[in-house]
C-alpha positions in Angstrom: -10.1 3.4 -13.4 -8.5 6.2 -15.5 -5.4 5.6 -14.0 -5.3 1.8 -15.4 -5.6 3.3 -18.9 -9.6 2.3 -18.6 -11.6 5.6 -18.1 -15.3 5.0 -17.8 -17.8 5.5 -20.3 -20.3 6.9 -18.0 -21.6 7.3 -14.6 -22.7 3.8 -13.9 -19.9 2.9 -12.0 -20.8 5.4 -9.1 -23.7 3.2 -8.0 -21.3 0.3 -7.1 -19.0 2.8 -5.2 -19.4 2.1 -1.5 -18.3 4.9 0.8 -15.6 4.1 3.5 -17.3 3.8 7.0 -16.6 6.6 9.2 -14.6 5.7 12.4 -16.1 5.4 15.8 -15.4 8.7 17.6 -17.1 8.3 20.4 -14.2 7.1 22.5 -11.7 9.0 21.1 -10.1 12.3 22.6 -11.6 15.7 21.1 -9.7 16.7 18.2 -8.7 20.5 17.6 -10.9 22.5 15.7 -11.3 22.0 12.0 -9.9 17.8 12.5 -11.6 14.9 12.2 -11.1 11.4 12.9 -10.7 9.1 9.8 -9.8 5.8 8.7 -6.6 4.8 6.4 -9.4 3.2 3.8 -11.0 6.8 4.0 -7.6 8.5 2.8 -6.3 6.0 0.1 -6.7 2.7 -1.2 -5.2 0.1 0.7 -4.0 -3.3 -0.6 -2.1 -6.4 0.2 0.9 -7.6 -2.1 2.0 -11.0 -3.8 2.2 -14.0 -1.9 5.7 -15.9 -2.7 5.4 -19.4 -3.8 6.6 -21.9 -6.2 4.4 -20.8 -9.5 6.0 -17.2 -9.4 9.1 -18.6 -9.9 7.8 -19.7 -13.5 6.3 -16.4 -14.5 8.8 -14.8 -17.3 8.6 -11.2 -15.8 10.6 -10.4 -12.8 10.4 -7.2 -10.6 12.4 -6.5 -7.6 10.2 -6.6 -4.3 10.0 -5.3 -1.0 9.8 -7.8 2.1 9.5 -7.7 5.8 13.0 -7.6 6.2 13.3 -4.1 4.4 10.6 -2.4 6.4 11.8 -0.6 9.7 10.1 1.7 12.0 10.4 4.9 9.5 13.2 3.3 7.9 14.0 1.3 4.5 16.6 -1.1 4.8 17.1 -1.9 0.7 21.1 -3.1 0.8 19.2 -6.8 -0.3 16.4 -6.6 -2.5 15.6 -9.8 -4.2 12.9 -10.2 -7.4 10.0 -12.1 -7.5 7.6 -13.4 -10.9 5.0 -10.9 -11.6 2.0 -11.4 -13.8 1.1 -8.5 -15.6 -2.6 -8.1 -14.7 -0.9 -7.7 -11.5 1.4 -5.0 -11.8 -0.5 -1.8 -11.3 -2.1 -3.3 -8.1 1.1 -3.9 -6.3 3.7 -1.3 -7.9 4.8 0.9 -5.4 4.6 4.7 -5.6 6.5 7.4 -4.1 4.8 8.1 -0.4 3.2 4.6 -0.4 2.9 4.0 3.5 3.9 0.4 3.9 2.9 -1.3 6.9 4.1 -4.5 8.4 1.7 -7.0 8.6 3.9 -9.8 10.3 5.3 -12.9 9.2 5.1 -15.2 12.3 7.6 -12.4 14.8 5.0 -10.4 16.7 7.8 -7.9 17.4 8.0 -7.2 14.1 3.8 -6.5 13.2 3.1 -2.8 12.9 6.5 -1.1 11.7 6.0 1.4 9.3 7.9 3.2 6.5 7.2 5.4 3.6 8.1 4.5 0.0 10.8 6.5 -1.3 10.8 5.2 -5.1 14.4 4.7 -4.8 13.9 1.9 -6.9 12.0 2.0 -9.8 9.7 -0.4 -10.4 9.2 -2.2 -7.4 6.5 -3.9 -5.5 5.5 -5.4 -2.4 5.2 -8.9 -1.0 2.1 -9.9 0.8 3.3 -9.4 4.0 3.4 -5.6 3.9 0.3 -3.7 3.6 0.4 -0.5 1.5 -1.6 2.0 1.9 -1.4 4.3 -1.4 0.3 7.5 -2.3 -3.2 9.6 -1.7 -1.4 10.0 2.0 0.5 12.2 0.9 -1.8 14.8 -0.1 -3.0 14.8 3.6 0.5 14.6 5.1 1.7 17.3 2.8 -0.8 19.6 3.6 -0.3 19.2 7.6 
């Protein structure tokens, strides 16, 4: 909330916070001492992107956006970037930050599902399509700490 420019007035929001469920580690291999299993949800916020539709053509604010065609395994291909209409109320949710993990959710091609890459921030601002799942850059703190 603070990042959105709306810091809470009190601690009442904490009663609405739902702690992410821990993964079932009973069928997973043993980890080195000091490590633990975690879900992506425990490590950062996960969000979908914008749905491309005709209504977006009428929106005045246009931003560059990533599509499945831009995300390959450990690689971003940014030679063809399109733009999309974005409402001001959506920007905070879908704007990419350096270090965000992008996962291809699918678009009808089974061979593309699961491709992942880290957003490098080379286009700013930049948003993402609904066929890409973004896990926020909170993950970079875990990655950089290893």
